[in-house]
C-alpha positions as CSV (number, residue, x, y, z in Angstrom):
1,X,67.6,-42.4,-4.4
2,X,64.0,-43.4,-4.6
3,X,61.3,-43.9,-7.2
4,X,59.7,-40.6,-8.3
5,X,56.9,-39.9,-10.8
6,X,53.4,-39.4,-10.5
7,X,50.8,-41.2,-8.0
8,X,49.0,-43.8,-9.9
9,X,48.8,-47.0,-12.2
10,X,52.1,-45.9,-14.1
11,X,54.8,-43.9,-12.5
12,X,57.1,-43.7,-15.5
13,X,57.4,-40.0,-16.8
14,X,57.4,-39.7,-20.9
15,X,60.8,-38.4,-22.1
16,X,61.4,-38.0,-25.8
17,X,58.2,-39.9,-26.6
18,X,59.7,-43.3,-24.6
19,X,58.4,-43.6,-21.0
20,X,61.3,-43.7,-18.3
21,X,61.7,-44.4,-14.5
22,X,62.6,-40.8,-12.7
23,X,64.6,-41.6,-9.5
24,X,64.6,-38.6,-6.8
25,X,66.9,-37.8,-4.1
26,X,65.5,-39.7,-0.8
27,X,64.5,-37.7,2.2
28,X,66.4,-38.8,5.4
29,X,66.7,-42.4,5.5
30,X,66.2,-44.4,8.9
31,X,69.1,-46.4,9.9
32,X,69.4,-49.8,8.0
33,X,66.3,-49.2,6.3
34,X,67.4,-50.6,3.3
35,X,67.3,-54.0,4.8
36,X,63.9,-54.4,5.5
37,X,62.9,-53.7,1.9
38,X,65.9,-55.2,0.3
39,X,64.6,-56.9,-2.9
40,X,66.0,-57.3,-6.5
41,X,64.1,-57.7,-10.0
42,X,60.1,-57.6,-10.0
43,X,59.4,-57.4,-6.4
44,X,61.8,-54.5,-5.8
45,X,60.4,-52.5,-8.6
46,X,56.7,-53.5,-7.1
47,X,57.5,-52.1,-4.2
48,X,59.3,-49.1,-5.1
49,X,55.9,-48.3,-7.4
50,X,53.7,-49.6,-3.9
51,X,55.6,-46.6,-2.0
52,X,54.5,-43.9,-4.2
53,X,50.7,-45.1,-3.6
54,X,50.6,-46.2,-0.1
55,X,47.2,-46.2,1.7
56,X,45.7,-45.7,5.0
57,X,44.3,-49.3,5.5
58,X,45.8,-52.3,5.4
59,X,42.9,-53.9,2.8
60,X,43.5,-51.1,0.3
61,X,47.3,-51.6,0.5
62,X,46.9,-55.0,-0.3
63,X,44.5,-54.1,-3.4
64,X,47.4,-51.4,-4.5
65,X,50.2,-54.1,-4.3
66,X,47.9,-56.0,-6.8
67,X,47.5,-53.2,-9.0
68,X,51.0,-52.6,-9.4
69,X,51.9,-56.1,-10.3
70,X,49.2,-55.9,-13.2
71,X,50.6,-52.5,-14.2
72,X,54.1,-54.1,-14.3
73,X,53.0,-57.1,-16.2
74,X,51.2,-55.4,-18.9
75,X,53.1,-52.2,-19.6
76,X,56.2,-52.3,-21.8
77,X,59.9,-52.7,-20.0
78,X,61.4,-49.4,-19.0
79,X,64.7,-48.6,-20.5
80,X,66.4,-48.3,-17.2
81,X,65.6,-52.0,-16.6
82,X,65.6,-53.6,-19.5
83,X,69.7,-54.0,-19.4
84,X,68.9,-56.5,-16.3
85,X,71.0,-56.8,-13.0
């Protein structure tokens, strides 16, 4: 599964008035690809959000990482992440 949702600052979807993370079936994976992006917590969430908003230029990608980091810090924690690991 991979993070779904709309592109932009906040990928969460409102369901019954509460913003939730929505997962979708991942496309055909590359073998051992998960090892490349293995992470937990804040960085895993930021990487998943970044994948939705990847740009064509490396500098724009760095700015996008910053934008997603600010978004995570300023938004309320989604119910799916509040339970912890």
